[in-house]
C-alpha positions, 0 to 999 in steps of 0.5 A: 265149663263155661269161661268166666265173664271178663270185666274191665274197670275204668276209673282214674282213682287207682285205689277205687279201681283195684277195690272194684276189681277185687269185688269182681274177682270174688263173684263166681263166673267173673274175672277182672282185667287189668283196670284202665285209668283213662279213656285212651287206656280203656280204648287200648285195653278193649282193642287188645282184649274185648271184655264182656262188661265195662264198669265205667267211671263217669269222670275220666281225666281225658274224656267224660265217661258218658261221652265214651259210653256212646262209643263203647260197643260193649255192655256197660254199667256206669259207676259214678259219684254223680247222683243227679237225675240228669246224669243218670238219664243221660247214661241210660240214654247213651246205652248203660245197662245200669248205674251205680252211685259211688261209694257203695257196699261190695254186695251191691256190685256183686248182686248187679254182676250176678243179675247181669250173668243171669240176664245173659243166660236168658238171652244167650245168643238167641236170634228170635227171643219172644217178648216174654223172654225179653221182659224176663231178661230185663227184670232179671237185669235189675233184680240186683236191687233186691239183693242190695236192699235185703242183706240176708237174701242174695239177688239169685235167691230173691229171683228164685223165690219170686219165680215160684211165688208168681206161679199159679201152682207149683214149679220144678227146679228145671222150670225155675232155672229157665225163668231165672237164668241159672243152671238146674243145679243152682236152682235146685240148691236155692229151692232146697234152702228156701224149703228148709227155711219154710219159705217154700213147700215141697211136693213129690210128684210122679210124671208120665215116666213114673220118675218122681220130681220135686215141685215147689210152691209158696206155703198153702199152695198145692196141698 
């Protein structure tokens, strides 16, 4: 079993930091480290146990969070009360993978973390990712927006549905899993649920080995 992705929450508001840590811990495959309340504390925490991801507040008592971002050799999502365009652009220029404006609903952060996990799955440790893989990874990274705006549909479910809808014909669970960046079992679970709700159709096809395989398509395709 793969180890959980670790997340360091850096926020000078103790209550907000604890809240964000609880949200992180509620997402499968993620584990929150003890939060840091300052840039200096964050540096010590990272040196002792480098996290996979940092959730970085834009305002810290000893240093501007966006200045600290430049020095972080770790994937980072900025979490800030600043909503002006200049702050957002500055964070992205400094290397932030995303920008969340406080306060936000827990589902928004949960969707962003799920998208980040899939983003890592697609890129993995590949040295020679082709352009299509890179573009797919970037789309996945920002697919958390779909879950934030559609409460009844998670980011993963939205990505699975889009992977099938964008196909010229049918797709298998294995093909969808590769496109979305999840395991085949996870893709199969979402595909079955979508088919049960009538959002996808299912066809049983036989390959060259004679073994049947379920193929999924939007309604009206492949019949």
